[in-house]
C-alpha positions, 0 to 999 in steps of 0.5 A: 628103803622098804623091800617090796617083793610083790606088786598086785595090779587090779583091773577095772571093767569100767575103764575102756581099753585098760589092759592090766596084763600088759601093765603087769608086763611093763612093771616086770620089765622095769622091776625084774626082781619083783613078782608082778600079779595082774588080778580082777577088780579089787573088790571082786578078787578079795570078796571071792575068798569068803562064803555068802554070809561073810560076803554079805556082812563085808559088802554092807560094811564096805558100802557104809565105808564108801558112803563115808568117803563119797564127795556127794555125801560130804557136800550133803552133810555140811553147811560149809560151801565147798568149791565144786570140782570142775568137770567132775560128776560128784556121784562118782567121786571119792575122798582119796584117803577114806577110800584107801582106808575102805579098800584096805579092810579087804586086804588079807593079813598075809598080803598086808605086810610091807613086802606087798604093794596093791595098786588099784586102777579105777574109773571113780574120781579121786578128790581131796580137801584143803582148807584154803583151796576147798575140794580138788581132784587128783589122779592118784592116791599113793600108799598101800593100797595105791589108787590110780583113777583113769577118769582123773587122768582125763578130768584133772590135768587142765585142757587147752583154753581153746578146747574148753571154749569150743566144747562149751560152744558146741554143748550150748548150741546142742551140737554134741555130734561135733565133740568127737571131731573136736577130740580128734583135733586136739588129740596131741594136746588132750586125752579122752575117755576110750583113749587108745593111749590109756595104758601108756598114760598109766605107766608113769603113775604105776611107777610113781606108786612103787617108788613112793611105797619103797622110798617115800619119794614123790613125783618128779620135777622133770617134765619129760620123766613119766613120774612127773605129776602133770598139771595140764593134758599137754604135760601129761602126754609129754611125760608119758608118750612124748618123743622125749619121754624117759626116766630121769637119772634119779628115778632110773637109779631108784627103780634099779635099787628097788628091784635089787633090794634084798632087805636091810 
């Protein structure tokens, strides 16, 4: 097990309703032995320690790295036909691992040790590529830094078939004014942009990032455990906000061990 001493959570101004101070308080309640810090968005926070000339150089390098991680750039530079990500704006989608590598460049040496975990919350969509399945979306890229996508929470877990059918009808008929009513009708089965439950939906993924960093343990198979990686919106809501949502015995024990761990 890796000893984690400090967890830094980074804000995202484009994720409506996001409250990183609230989420930091939640993590502190689950991991009382660790220091939890809520910060401004990742790039702003880490570039602030540099002077203007250094900042310009880093911003240029970061832009280059982000371009290399862009899904839209990948598709424009290859002759291979890749299946599109359903419901995803490719201009705001990044390949998860290259994006993590780009963000890692900004972490100072003093905070790049094993004792630090950086969790970036962002509205950009995460993607990965598999030779058999092509491109597919993701909610979280675990590691250090870990990245959790608020758009991924909305776009990746599948919505009910009836919701998709009715939404497509409204769009086809130019009746977008009914989309908000549709979202309300399916609120118990789907999450949407600006959803007031956004912070609750993120909690399990933050814990997932902590457990993965400390132990290498992946998502939970228990559908009511917040560390469950939901395949549908209904599963997401059940695991994170359902009446039976609770940490399973395995992950309860792991989090207690992580909180109290004081080295090898």
